[in-house]
N, C-alpha and C positions, 0 to 999 in steps of 0.2 A: 464398527464404531461410528457413532453419530458425528456428523460434521459440526454440530453445535457444541459438542463436548471436546474440550482440549485436554491433551495429555501433557503432563509435565514430568514424565519419567526421565527423559534424557536431559532436558534443560529446565530445571525448576525455576530459574529466574532469568531475566533478560541479560544480566551481568554474566551468568554462566554461559549463555548462548553466545554473547559477544566474545568472550574469552575463547570459546571453542572455535568460532569462525576465525578469530585473529591467529589462532594456533595452527590452522589448516593451511596447507600449501598445495599448489598444483605446479608440476614441473619445476619445483624448487622455488617458486614465487609465492610469497605469503599473501593471504587475503587480508585486507584491512577495511574497517568500517570508517568511512569518511563522510562528514556532513557536507553535502553539496546539493545544488539544485538539480532536478531531473532535466536532462536535455532531450528534446524531441527532435530528431533529424528530419523534420518536415517543414515546409515553408509556412510563414504566418498566415498566408491566404488559405492554405489547407486547414490550419487549426481553426480559423474563423468559420470556415464552411462547416467543419465538424461540430463546433460549438453551437452554431445556429441550428443545426439539425437536431441536437439533443437538448437544447436549453429548455424547451417546454415539455420534455419527456421525463416522466418519473421512473427512472431506472429501477428504483426499489420495487415498484409494482411489477415491472417486466421480469426481473431476474431474482426477486426476493430481497428481503431487507439486508442492508449492508451495515456492518458494525461501524458505529460512529460514536464519538464522544458526545457528551451532553452539549458542549459548546458548538460542535459541528452541527448537531441536530437543530439547535436553536437558530443558527445562522441560516440553515437550509429552509426552516419553516418561515423565517422572516421574508425570504425572497419569493 
């Protein structure tokens, strides 16, 4: 199967996928989808160093195009 082609056999909508995840449990504990910021357990100094290294790099050219919304693409092209 091509990576560009998505199958919706198991989860035809995001709502169905969310309900499936929310109904799943591991060791009796349920998985829940919660809106929250992503936490990176590295110091700010390390984040700044990484960002400086990649700020001028077009990762899309290095690893292939990444799916983006039109708004994300516009913001990226502005910078």
